[in-house]
Structures are given as structure tokens and as C-alpha cells.
matplotlib code that plots the C-alpha trace (Angstrom):
import matplotlib.pyplot as plt

x = [15.7, 12.0, 9.0, 5.2, 3.3, -0.2, -3.3, -5.7, -9.3, -11.0, -13.0, -15.2, -14.4, -15.7, -14.9, -15.0, -13.8, -12.7, -9.2, -7.9, -5.3, -8.1, -7.7, -10.2, -9.7, -11.0, -11.1, -10.7, -9.1, -6.6, -6.6, -3.9, -5.1, -2.8, -3.6, -0.2, 1.8, 5.3, 8.2, 11.8, 15.0, 18.4, 21.5, 21.5, 23.3, 20.7, 17.5, 14.4, 11.0, 9.3, 5.6, 3.7, 0.2, -2.6, -2.3, -0.8, -1.9, 0.5, 4.1, 7.1, 8.0, 4.6, 4.7, 5.2, 7.7, 9.9, 9.5, 10.4, 13.5, 14.7, 14.0, 16.5, 18.9, 19.2, 19.6, 22.1, 23.9, 27.0, 25.1, 22.1, 23.3, 21.4, 18.8, 16.3, 12.9, 10.2, 6.6, 4.0, 0.7, -2.1, -3.9, -6.4, -5.6, -8.2, -10.1, -9.7, -7.3, -4.1, -2.2, -0.2, 0.6, 1.7, 4.1, 5.7, 6.1, 7.4, 9.9, 11.3, 11.7, 13.2, 15.8, 16.6, 17.1, 18.8, 21.5, 21.7, 20.8, 19.8, 16.7, 14.2, 10.5, 9.9, 12.4, 10.8, 7.3, 8.4, 9.7, 6.6, 4.4, 6.1, 4.7, 1.1, -1.1, -1.7, 1.8, 3.1, 0.5, 2.2, 5.5, 3.9, 1.5, -0.7, -4.2, -4.1, -6.6, -5.9, -6.9, -5.9, -5.4, -4.8, -1.2, -1.7, -1.9, -1.9, -2.2, -5.7, -6.7, -8.8, -8.4, -10.4, -8.2, -11.2, -13.2, -13.1, -12.9, -14.6, -13.4, -15.1, -13.4, -15.8, -14.8, -16.1, -14.0, -14.7, -12.9, -11.5, -11.6, -15.3, -16.0, -14.6, -16.3, -19.8, -19.1, -20.6, -18.1, -19.6, -18.5, -17.6, -20.6, -18.5, -15.0, -13.2, -10.4, -12.8, -13.7, -11.9, -14.3, -17.4, -18.3, -18.1, -21.7, -22.7, -20.9, -23.7, -25.4, -23.0, -19.6, -19.8, -18.1, -19.2, -18.5, -21.0, -24.2, -23.1, -20.9, -23.7, -26.1, -23.6, -22.8, -25.8, -24.0, -21.8, -24.8, -26.1, -22.9, -22.8, -26.4, -25.5, -22.7, -25.2, -27.7, -25.1, -24.1, -21.8, -21.9, -20.5, -20.0, -18.6, -16.9, -13.2, -11.8, -13.6, -14.3, -14.9, -13.9, -16.6, -15.8, -17.8, -16.8, -18.0, -17.8, -14.5, -14.7, -17.8, -17.9, -20.4, -21.7, -21.9, -23.5, -23.0, -23.8, -20.1, -16.9, -15.2, -12.3, -12.9, -10.5, -11.0, -8.8, -8.9]
y = [-66.8, -67.6, -66.0, -66.3, -63.0, -63.4, -61.4, -59.6, -59.0, -56.0, -56.5, -53.5, -50.5, -47.0, -44.0, -41.1, -38.0, -36.5, -35.0, -31.7, -33.7, -35.6, -38.9, -40.2, -41.0, -44.4, -46.8, -50.6, -53.7, -55.4, -59.2, -61.4, -64.4, -67.3, -67.4, -66.9, -65.8, -67.2, -64.7, -65.5, -63.5, -64.6, -62.8, -62.6, -60.8, -58.1, -57.1, -58.9, -59.8, -63.0, -63.7, -66.9, -67.9, -65.4, -62.5, -59.3, -56.2, -53.3, -52.9, -54.2, -50.6, -50.1, -53.4, -52.8, -55.7, -53.9, -50.6, -52.1, -53.8, -50.6, -48.5, -50.5, -51.0, -47.3, -46.7, -49.5, -49.4, -51.3, -54.0, -54.9, -56.6, -57.2, -59.9, -62.2, -62.0, -64.6, -64.2, -66.9, -65.1, -66.9, -64.0, -62.4, -58.8, -56.0, -58.0, -55.9, -58.4, -56.4, -59.0, -56.4, -54.4, -57.7, -58.5, -55.1, -55.2, -58.7, -57.7, -55.1, -57.7, -60.2, -57.8, -56.7, -60.3, -61.6, -58.9, -58.3, -54.6, -54.6, -52.5, -52.7, -53.3, -49.6, -48.6, -51.1, -49.8, -46.2, -47.4, -49.5, -46.4, -45.0, -47.9, -47.6, -46.8, -50.4, -51.7, -51.1, -53.5, -56.4, -55.6, -56.2, -58.8, -59.2, -57.8, -54.1, -51.3, -48.8, -45.2, -42.3, -43.6, -47.0, -46.2, -45.3, -48.6, -50.2, -53.9, -55.1, -58.3, -60.4, -64.0, -66.0, -69.1, -71.0, -70.4, -71.3, -68.5, -69.0, -66.2, -65.8, -63.7, -63.1, -62.1, -58.6, -55.4, -52.7, -49.4, -48.2, -44.6, -45.0, -46.7, -43.7, -41.3, -42.7, -42.7, -40.3, -40.1, -40.2, -40.9, -44.6, -46.1, -48.4, -48.5, -51.2, -51.2, -53.2, -55.7, -58.6, -58.1, -58.7, -62.3, -62.9, -64.0, -60.5, -58.6, -58.9, -55.6, -53.8, -54.2, -53.5, -52.1, -48.6, -49.5, -52.3, -50.2, -48.5, -51.3, -53.8, -51.5, -51.4, -55.2, -57.1, -60.4, -59.4, -58.8, -62.2, -64.0, -62.4, -63.6, -67.1, -67.2, -66.3, -68.8, -71.6, -71.0, -68.1, -66.3, -63.2, -62.1, -59.0, -57.5, -56.9, -53.4, -51.8, -55.3, -57.5, -60.3, -61.5, -63.6, -65.6, -66.6, -70.2, -72.5, -74.4, -77.1, -75.8, -74.5, -72.5, -73.1, -70.3, -70.3, -67.2, -65.9, -64.9, -66.9, -66.8, -68.3, -69.4, -70.2, -72.0, -71.1, -72.9]
z = [67.0, 67.0, 68.8, 68.7, 68.7, 70.1, 69.7, 72.1, 72.7, 74.3, 77.4, 77.1, 75.0, 75.8, 73.6, 76.0, 74.3, 70.9, 71.3, 69.8, 67.8, 66.0, 68.0, 70.6, 74.2, 75.2, 78.1, 77.6, 79.0, 76.7, 77.3, 75.7, 73.8, 72.7, 69.0, 67.5, 64.5, 64.0, 63.7, 63.1, 62.5, 61.4, 60.1, 56.3, 53.4, 53.3, 55.2, 53.8, 55.0, 53.9, 54.7, 54.5, 55.8, 55.6, 53.2, 54.6, 52.8, 52.1, 51.2, 53.2, 54.2, 55.7, 57.7, 61.4, 61.6, 59.1, 60.8, 64.2, 62.8, 60.9, 64.0, 66.1, 63.2, 62.7, 66.4, 67.0, 63.7, 64.8, 66.7, 64.5, 61.3, 58.1, 58.8, 57.1, 58.7, 58.4, 59.3, 59.2, 59.6, 61.5, 63.2, 60.7, 59.8, 60.4, 62.9, 65.9, 67.5, 67.3, 65.1, 63.2, 66.4, 68.1, 65.3, 65.5, 69.3, 69.3, 66.6, 68.8, 71.6, 69.2, 67.9, 71.4, 72.6, 69.5, 69.3, 73.1, 73.0, 76.7, 76.4, 79.3, 78.8, 79.5, 76.8, 74.4, 75.1, 74.4, 71.0, 70.4, 70.8, 67.8, 65.8, 67.0, 70.0, 71.1, 70.4, 73.9, 75.3, 73.6, 75.3, 78.7, 77.3, 80.4, 81.2, 81.1, 81.8, 79.0, 78.5, 76.3, 72.8, 74.4, 75.3, 79.0, 80.8, 84.2, 85.2, 86.0, 87.7, 85.3, 84.5, 81.8, 82.1, 83.6, 80.5, 76.8, 74.3, 70.9, 68.5, 65.1, 62.4, 59.6, 56.1, 56.7, 56.6, 59.1, 58.5, 61.8, 60.5, 59.7, 63.0, 64.9, 62.6, 63.6, 67.3, 69.8, 72.8, 76.3, 79.8, 80.6, 82.3, 84.5, 85.9, 83.9, 86.4, 88.6, 86.0, 87.9, 90.8, 88.7, 87.8, 84.1, 84.0, 85.1, 82.3, 79.7, 79.3, 81.6, 79.9, 76.2, 73.1, 72.0, 68.4, 68.2, 67.7, 64.5, 63.2, 63.6, 61.7, 58.8, 59.0, 60.5, 60.1, 63.0, 65.3, 64.1, 65.0, 68.5, 69.1, 67.9, 70.4, 73.2, 71.9, 72.0, 75.6, 75.9, 79.2, 77.6, 74.0, 72.4, 69.4, 69.8, 69.0, 66.0, 64.6, 62.9, 65.3, 67.7, 70.7, 73.1, 76.7, 77.5, 80.5, 80.3, 77.5, 75.9, 72.3, 70.4, 66.9, 64.3, 60.8, 58.8, 55.3, 54.9, 55.2, 58.5, 60.5, 64.1, 67.0, 70.3, 73.2, 76.6]

ax = plt.figure().add_subplot(projection="3d")
ax.plot(x, y, z, "-o")
ax.set_aspect("equal")
plt.show()
């Protein structure tokens, strides 16, 4: 059985509080974007994970796909057989687009559907949270206002289907740990649950990503890319997550132009 894990972007990201457990509370809107990996599972003589496409760092046992499969295999021993798993990686890793989280969450759904385990979305989301804070989003895979570590979600009305997204993924590594370490939590300046009632053209300067200020200082090329997106016609531009992907929202059918001193991949959606 085959599925196509997609990525996400963050529409606004406010870090509001340092928690006693060492994590941070945040407020953001997760928005699904149809740039897709390809994930397949088939019964085989022994469990194996095969990866093609973009390089995926780390060992098999650290991969969220493997963890998701083993989680359900151990829980449903008699119903989940050994399987060959194939991933073709298209979504860049470490870009703030949730590609690894999507793969893990989609794997849970793929195993559930393939072997007819009968788990509800709520049950899958509970298991996805064990993989990572933003994994439950990809179970629902619709625009969600998220708070806490990103795991507390509620649907939000926002629709960018009338626009074209230009997503630029530079060859720049941003450490999530360092990005959080540089942040100064503060109260969210706007209520992101109301984002759908604000015209996209009014988001600039109002809805922003708290990580940008420090990350852009450390990696000026990212600030330059964002400015190039605005200069080439974006009505809104932002970094996604803790970086390094930068996206621009354009009138339908329009495309930006970016020139950077580093290598990059770019995607156009819509």
C-alpha cells in the first residue's frame, strides 16, 4: 500500500513561555502543503526500511517511520507482520517543514489501514505524540491552531488555495536547540485563531515568526531570501518553524525569483 506524506508551513509562530520541563509553549498555525514524500509498505520476510531520494541522516532505529512501524507491530503482534518499507524522500530534512514528522505520522496511518487495525484518528494522534510534538498534526492534516508544544490543536479557518506558494529551502542548517536557546518568550501579540478573518495582504508585520530575528542574524542569507520574495511580488513571506525554509505567498499563478550565495531547492505550489 502506498501513501504520500506532505509537509507543512507555519503561519505565525510565537514562543510564549519556558516550561518547567525544559520545553517551550508556543502558538502557531500549522498549514498543510502538498509537497510529498512517497511511502510504501508491503509484507516481507523481515522488517526493513529502504530509502531513496534526498539523504536522510541518522540510523534506521532513529527514523520516525521505523519507530511508528515498530510501535504498532509491538502493540498488535499477531496482526502486523514483518514488512518491507520504502521511502522516497522529497521533502528536505531540517527545513522546518515537518517532513520527518509527516513520515512518522503517515506510517502509523499506513500500518493501520494496511493491516486493518481499526484505530481512530484520535487513537492514532495519541500514538503520534509519542513520536514527536508536531506528529499529531499530520494525522488530521488540515489547518490547525496549535499551542503547548504544538500538540494541543483545534481546527482553524484559513485557506491559501487562491494563492501560489513559493518555498525556498537553502542549504543552511539551523539547530532547533540553538534557535530555542536564543529565544526570549513573550505573550503572543495577536490571536492566531482569528487568522482566517484577516486578509493575507495584511499579515506582513503583524503575523511573524519569533525565531526569525536571531536566526537571521546567524544566517543573513535567510533574511536576504525573504526580502527577495517580497521584492518579487509576495504579499506575505516568512520562515517556517525554526528554519531554514522560507516561503512566499503570491497571487495565483505568480512566481518569485531568488538568487542566493548558497545552494537551495525551491518548490511552487498552487
